[in-house]
N, CA, C and O atoms as a GROMACS GRO file, in nm:
protein
  296
    1MET      N    1  -1.617  -0.056   0.217
    1MET     CA    2  -1.499   0.012   0.254
    1MET      C    3  -1.396  -0.027   0.354
    1MET      O    4  -1.446  -0.035   0.466
    2SER      N    5  -1.296  -0.049   0.352
    2SER     CA    6  -1.204  -0.076   0.450
    2SER      C    7  -1.071  -0.006   0.492
    2SER      O    8  -0.971   0.007   0.420
    3SER      N    9  -1.089   0.045   0.643
    3SER     CA   10  -0.959   0.114   0.680
    3SER      C   11  -0.846   0.031   0.682
    3SER      O   12  -0.742   0.083   0.641
    4ALA      N   13  -0.841  -0.104   0.726
    4ALA     CA   14  -0.780  -0.204   0.744
    4ALA      C   15  -0.659  -0.256   0.647
    4ALA      O   16  -0.543  -0.293   0.664
    5LEU      N   17  -0.756  -0.239   0.526
    5LEU     CA   18  -0.697  -0.307   0.409
    5LEU      C   19  -0.692  -0.218   0.298
    5LEU      O   20  -0.796  -0.206   0.233
    6PRO      N   21  -0.587  -0.153   0.263
    6PRO     CA   22  -0.540  -0.050   0.168
    6PRO      C   23  -0.617  -0.045   0.001
    6PRO      O   24  -0.654   0.051  -0.068
    7ALA      N   25  -0.621  -0.195  -0.021
    7ALA     CA   26  -0.685  -0.252  -0.149
    7ALA      C   27  -0.821  -0.226  -0.154
    7ALA      O   28  -0.878  -0.216  -0.263
    8TYR      N   29  -0.898  -0.209  -0.013
    8TYR     CA   30  -1.046  -0.197  -0.028
    8TYR      C   31  -1.077  -0.062   0.036
    8TYR      O   32  -1.159  -0.062   0.128
    9SER      N   33  -1.014   0.069  -0.006
    9SER     CA   34  -1.016   0.172   0.065
    9SER      C   35  -1.137   0.267   0.004
    9SER      O   36  -1.186   0.365   0.059
   10GLN      N   37  -1.168   0.214  -0.119
   10GLN     CA   38  -1.263   0.260  -0.209
   10GLN      C   39  -1.370   0.188  -0.206
   10GLN      O   40  -1.363   0.068  -0.182
   11PRO      N   41  -1.488   0.250  -0.230
   11PRO     CA   42  -1.621   0.157  -0.254
   11PRO      C   43  -1.568   0.054  -0.352
   11PRO      O   44  -1.494   0.069  -0.448
   12THR      N   45  -1.632  -0.066  -0.296
   12THR     CA   46  -1.598  -0.200  -0.410
   12THR      C   47  -1.733  -0.241  -0.457
   12THR      O   48  -1.831  -0.227  -0.384
   13SER      N   49  -1.740  -0.289  -0.572
   13SER     CA   50  -1.871  -0.335  -0.622
   13SER      C   51  -1.835  -0.487  -0.651
   13SER      O   52  -1.726  -0.514  -0.701
   14ILE      N   53  -1.926  -0.586  -0.620
   14ILE     CA   54  -1.943  -0.708  -0.620
   14ILE      C   55  -2.049  -0.722  -0.710
   14ILE      O   56  -2.157  -0.666  -0.692
   15GLN      N   57  -2.017  -0.806  -0.824
   15GLN     CA   58  -2.086  -0.869  -0.955
   15GLN      C   59  -2.094  -1.022  -0.943
   15GLN      O   60  -2.000  -1.100  -0.960
   16LEU      N   61  -2.218  -1.052  -0.912
   16LEU     CA   62  -2.232  -1.224  -0.931
   16LEU      C   63  -2.234  -1.228  -1.085
   16LEU      O   64  -2.273  -1.143  -1.165
   17PRO      N   65  -2.181  -1.354  -1.104
   17PRO     CA   66  -2.147  -1.412  -1.240
   17PRO      C   67  -2.281  -1.438  -1.278
   17PRO      O   68  -2.364  -1.478  -1.196
   18GLN      N   69  -2.308  -1.416  -1.396
   18GLN     CA   70  -2.434  -1.448  -1.445
   18GLN      C   71  -2.446  -1.585  -1.513
   18GLN      O   72  -2.426  -1.594  -1.634
   19MET      N   73  -2.484  -1.713  -1.423
   19MET     CA   74  -2.490  -1.817  -1.453
   19MET      C   75  -2.618  -1.895  -1.431
   19MET      O   76  -2.718  -1.847  -1.377
   20GLU      N   77  -2.609  -2.006  -1.470
   20GLU     CA   78  -2.741  -2.102  -1.453
   20GLU      C   79  -2.713  -2.205  -1.324
   20GLU      O   80  -2.791  -2.291  -1.284
   21ASP      N   81  -2.581  -2.172  -1.271
   21ASP     CA   82  -2.543  -2.239  -1.135
   21ASP      C   83  -2.639  -2.228  -1.032
   21ASP      O   84  -2.639  -2.127  -0.962
   22LEU      N   85  -2.724  -2.323  -1.012
   22LEU     CA   86  -2.825  -2.306  -0.875
   22LEU      C   87  -2.757  -2.242  -0.755
   22LEU      O   88  -2.803  -2.142  -0.701
   23ARG      N   89  -2.644  -2.305  -0.714
   23ARG     CA   90  -2.579  -2.266  -0.618
   23ARG      C   91  -2.557  -2.094  -0.608
   23ARG      O   92  -2.562  -2.032  -0.502
   24ILE      N   93  -2.538  -2.047  -0.713
   24ILE     CA   94  -2.546  -1.890  -0.703
   24ILE      C   95  -2.677  -1.846  -0.715
   24ILE      O   96  -2.699  -1.741  -0.653
   25LEU      N   97  -2.790  -1.904  -0.788
   25LEU     CA   98  -2.912  -1.834  -0.788
   25LEU      C   99  -2.960  -1.866  -0.653
   25LEU      O  100  -3.019  -1.769  -0.604
   26THR      N  101  -2.954  -1.972  -0.574
   26THR     CA  102  -3.037  -1.967  -0.461
   26THR      C  103  -2.961  -1.876  -0.344
   26THR      O  104  -3.022  -1.857  -0.239
   27HIS      N  105  -2.834  -1.823  -0.360
   27HIS     CA  106  -2.798  -1.754  -0.248
   27HIS      C  107  -2.775  -1.608  -0.307
   27HIS      O  108  -2.704  -1.529  -0.245
   28GLN      N  109  -2.833  -1.574  -0.424
   28GLN     CA  110  -2.806  -1.424  -0.456
   28GLN      C  111  -2.912  -1.348  -0.383
   28GLN      O  112  -2.866  -1.250  -0.325
   29PRO      N  113  -3.029  -1.365  -0.370
   29PRO     CA  114  -3.124  -1.280  -0.254
   29PRO      C  115  -3.051  -1.248  -0.135
   29PRO      O  116  -3.059  -1.138  -0.080
   30GLN      N  117  -2.974  -1.352  -0.091
   30GLN     CA  118  -2.913  -1.369   0.042
   30GLN      C  119  -2.781  -1.269   0.048
   30GLN      O  120  -2.756  -1.207   0.152
   31LEU      N  121  -2.698  -1.259  -0.069
   31LEU     CA  122  -2.620  -1.192  -0.113
   31LEU      C  123  -2.623  -1.048  -0.124
   31LEU      O  124  -2.528  -0.975  -0.094
   32ALA      N  125  -2.739  -1.006  -0.171
   32ALA     CA  126  -2.790  -0.903  -0.199
   32ALA      C  127  -2.821  -0.825  -0.091
   32ALA      O  128  -2.776  -0.712  -0.071
   33GLU      N  129  -2.914  -0.898  -0.005
   33GLU     CA  130  -2.929  -0.840   0.133
   33GLU      C  131  -2.828  -0.815   0.235
   33GLU      O  132  -2.846  -0.729   0.322
   34PHE      N  133  -2.714  -0.892   0.230
   34PHE     CA  134  -2.590  -0.865   0.284
   34PHE      C  135  -2.544  -0.765   0.270
   34PHE      O  136  -2.515  -0.692   0.364
   35ALA      N  137  -2.523  -0.730   0.120
   35ALA     CA  138  -2.449  -0.621   0.073
   35ALA      C  139  -2.544  -0.503   0.099
   35ALA      O  140  -2.481  -0.398   0.117
   36GLN      N  141  -2.659  -0.491   0.104
   36GLN     CA  142  -2.767  -0.369   0.123
   36GLN      C  143  -2.727  -0.353   0.302
   36GLN      O  144  -2.708  -0.242   0.352
   37ALA      N  145  -2.720  -0.476   0.378
   37ALA     CA  146  -2.699  -0.430   0.526
   37ALA      C  147  -2.557  -0.353   0.516
   37ALA      O  148  -2.558  -0.242   0.569
   38ILE      N  149  -2.462  -0.384   0.470
   38ILE     CA  150  -2.340  -0.323   0.451
   38ILE      C  151  -2.356  -0.172   0.430
   38ILE      O  152  -2.332  -0.082   0.511
   39ARG      N  153  -2.403  -0.162   0.302
   39ARG     CA  154  -2.453   0.002   0.270
   39ARG      C  155  -2.509   0.071   0.386
   39ARG      O  156  -2.468   0.179   0.430
   40GLU      N  157  -2.618  -0.007   0.438
   40GLU     CA  158  -2.683   0.064   0.547
   40GLU      C  159  -2.627   0.069   0.659
   40GLU      O  160  -2.689   0.141   0.738
   41ARG      N  161  -2.498   0.004   0.714
   41ARG     CA  162  -2.458   0.006   0.808
   41ARG      C  163  -2.535  -0.060   0.925
   41ARG      O  164  -2.542  -0.018   1.041
   42ARG      N  165  -2.588  -0.166   0.874
   42ARG     CA  166  -2.716  -0.255   0.975
   42ARG      C  167  -2.645  -0.401   0.997
   42ARG      O  168  -2.546  -0.442   0.936
   43GLN      N  169  -2.711  -0.463   1.089
   43GLN     CA  170  -2.721  -0.616   1.085
   43GLN      C  171  -2.777  -0.654   0.987
   43GLN      O  172  -2.885  -0.606   0.952
   44PRO      N  173  -2.716  -0.747   0.924
   44PRO     CA  174  -2.787  -0.834   0.803
   44PRO      C  175  -2.911  -0.926   0.832
   44PRO      O  176  -2.897  -0.969   0.946
   45ALA      N  177  -3.004  -0.965   0.787
   45ALA     CA  178  -3.120  -1.037   0.812
   45ALA      C  179  -3.100  -1.176   0.892
   45ALA      O  180  -3.170  -1.218   0.983
   46CYS      N  181  -2.960  -1.249   0.820
   46CYS     CA  182  -2.930  -1.342   0.852
   46CYS      C  183  -2.790  -1.333   0.935
   46CYS      O  184  -2.680  -1.311   0.884
   47THR      N  185  -2.818  -1.359   1.088
   47THR     CA  186  -2.651  -1.320   1.137
   47THR      C  187  -2.582  -1.430   1.143
   47THR      O  188  -2.626  -1.532   1.089
   48VAL      N  189  -2.467  -1.430   1.206
   48VAL     CA  190  -2.372  -1.515   1.199
   48VAL      C  191  -2.455  -1.643   1.316
   48VAL      O  192  -2.447  -1.766   1.305
   49THR      N  193  -2.518  -1.576   1.405
   49THR     CA  194  -2.588  -1.695   1.509
   49THR      C  195  -2.674  -1.775   1.440
   49THR      O  196  -2.694  -1.892   1.472
   50ASP      N  197  -2.744  -1.708   1.319
   50ASP     CA  198  -2.825  -1.806   1.280
   50ASP      C  199  -2.751  -1.894   1.164
   50ASP      O  200  -2.808  -1.988   1.108
   51GLY      N  201  -2.629  -1.857   1.138
   51GLY     CA  202  -2.551  -1.947   1.059
   51GLY      C  203  -2.528  -2.053   1.140
   51GLY      O  204  -2.557  -2.164   1.093
   52ARG      N  205  -2.482  -2.047   1.253
   52ARG     CA  206  -2.437  -2.132   1.334
   52ARG      C  207  -2.543  -2.242   1.374
   52ARG      O  208  -2.526  -2.364   1.382
   53ARG      N  209  -2.672  -2.158   1.398
   53ARG     CA  210  -2.772  -2.251   1.416
   53ARG      C  211  -2.806  -2.357   1.297
   53ARG      O  212  -2.846  -2.471   1.323
   54VAL      N  213  -2.790  -2.320   1.193
   54VAL     CA  214  -2.805  -2.384   1.084
   54VAL      C  215  -2.724  -2.529   1.073
   54VAL      O  216  -2.768  -2.641   1.049
   55LEU      N  217  -2.571  -2.476   1.104
   55LEU     CA  218  -2.460  -2.579   1.084
   55LEU      C  219  -2.481  -2.675   1.208
   55LEU      O  220  -2.418  -2.781   1.209
   56LYS      N  221  -2.550  -2.649   1.293
   56LYS     CA  222  -2.556  -2.739   1.391
   56LYS      C  223  -2.687  -2.848   1.337
   56LYS      O  224  -2.677  -2.970   1.344
   57VAL      N  225  -2.773  -2.798   1.299
   57VAL     CA  226  -2.876  -2.864   1.257
   57VAL      C  227  -2.848  -2.963   1.144
   57VAL      O  228  -2.899  -3.075   1.139
   58LEU      N  229  -2.747  -2.902   1.035
   58LEU     CA  230  -2.711  -3.023   0.934
   58LEU      C  231  -2.609  -3.101   0.982
   58LEU      O  232  -2.592  -3.210   0.928
   59ASP      N  233  -2.507  -3.052   1.111
   59ASP     CA  234  -2.446  -3.188   1.155
   59ASP      C  235  -2.506  -3.290   1.229
   59ASP      O  236  -2.460  -3.404   1.244
   60ALA      N  237  -2.634  -3.233   1.286
   60ALA     CA  238  -2.699  -3.318   1.361
   60ALA      C  239  -2.768  -3.396   1.257
   60ALA      O  240  -2.789  -3.512   1.292
   61PHE      N  241  -2.809  -3.365   1.140
   61PHE     CA  242  -2.875  -3.452   1.046
   61PHE      C  243  -2.769  -3.547   0.973
   61PHE      O  244  -2.802  -3.657   0.929
   62ILE      N  245  -2.647  -3.499   0.965
   62ILE     CA  246  -2.587  -3.577   0.911
   62ILE      C  247  -2.520  -3.706   1.027
   62ILE      O  248  -2.481  -3.815   0.985
   63LYS      N  249  -2.518  -3.676   1.143
   63LYS     CA  250  -2.473  -3.776   1.256
   63LYS      C  251  -2.602  -3.876   1.241
   63LYS      O  252  -2.586  -3.997   1.224
   64SER      N  253  -2.712  -3.824   1.246
   64SER     CA  254  -2.816  -3.920   1.274
   64SER      C  255  -2.852  -4.003   1.146
   64SER      O  256  -2.926  -4.101   1.163
   65GLU      N  257  -2.811  -3.976   1.031
   65GLU     CA  258  -2.798  -4.038   0.911
   65GLU      C  259  -2.697  -4.149   0.949
   65GLU      O  260  -2.723  -4.268   0.936
   66ARG      N  261  -2.578  -4.101   0.996
   66ARG     CA  262  -2.466  -4.254   1.007
   66ARG      C  263  -2.501  -4.308   1.123
   66ARG      O  264  -2.475  -4.427   1.110
   67THR      N  265  -2.551  -4.287   1.242
   67THR     CA  266  -2.574  -4.351   1.335
   67THR      C  267  -2.707  -4.446   1.329
   67THR      O  268  -2.719  -4.553   1.388
   68GLY      N  269  -2.809  -4.381   1.242
   68GLY     CA  270  -2.948  -4.435   1.232
   68GLY      C  271  -3.028  -4.393   1.372
   68GLY      O  272  -3.130  -4.455   1.400
   69GLY      N  273  -2.984  -4.295   1.454
   69GLY     CA  274  -3.064  -4.228   1.566
   69GLY      C  275  -3.070  -4.125   1.576
   69GLY      O  276  -2.994  -4.058   1.506
   70PRO      N  277  -3.181  -4.044   1.690
   70PRO     CA  278  -3.196  -3.922   1.694
   70PRO      C  279  -3.033  -3.858   1.761
   70PRO      O  280  -2.948  -3.918   1.828
   71VAL      N  281  -3.037  -3.740   1.718
   71VAL     CA  282  -2.941  -3.633   1.780
   71VAL      C  283  -2.980  -3.519   1.844
   71VAL      O  284  -3.054  -3.435   1.790
   72ARG      N  285  -2.932  -3.508   1.967
   72ARG     CA  286  -2.984  -3.384   2.053
   72ARG      C  287  -2.894  -3.285   2.009
   72ARG      O  288  -2.772  -3.290   2.018
   73ILE      N  289  -2.975  -3.175   1.951
   73ILE     CA  290  -2.895  -3.035   1.949
   73ILE      C  291  -2.895  -2.969   2.056
   73ILE      O  292  -2.994  -2.968   2.128
   74SER      N  293  -2.782  -2.903   2.086
   74SER     CA  294  -2.766  -2.830   2.223
   74SER      C  295  -2.741  -2.656   2.169
   74SER      O  296  -2.724  -2.567   2.252
   0.00000   0.00000   0.00000
């Protein structure tokens, strides 16, 4: 529910499509945990900080592949 957006002032259900798409299947547990955290008004298991760390590692991986050398992650 949102007090900022009138369209979402009532509880909203998000249903994942029933597909064989691996992108959906691999993220389904994370999305379910995120939704549960919202319902319980708590921090999700994977935080924004965790996501940023993962992106730094992935960016370093790509840079290392391109340059052929090690990359320091700060």
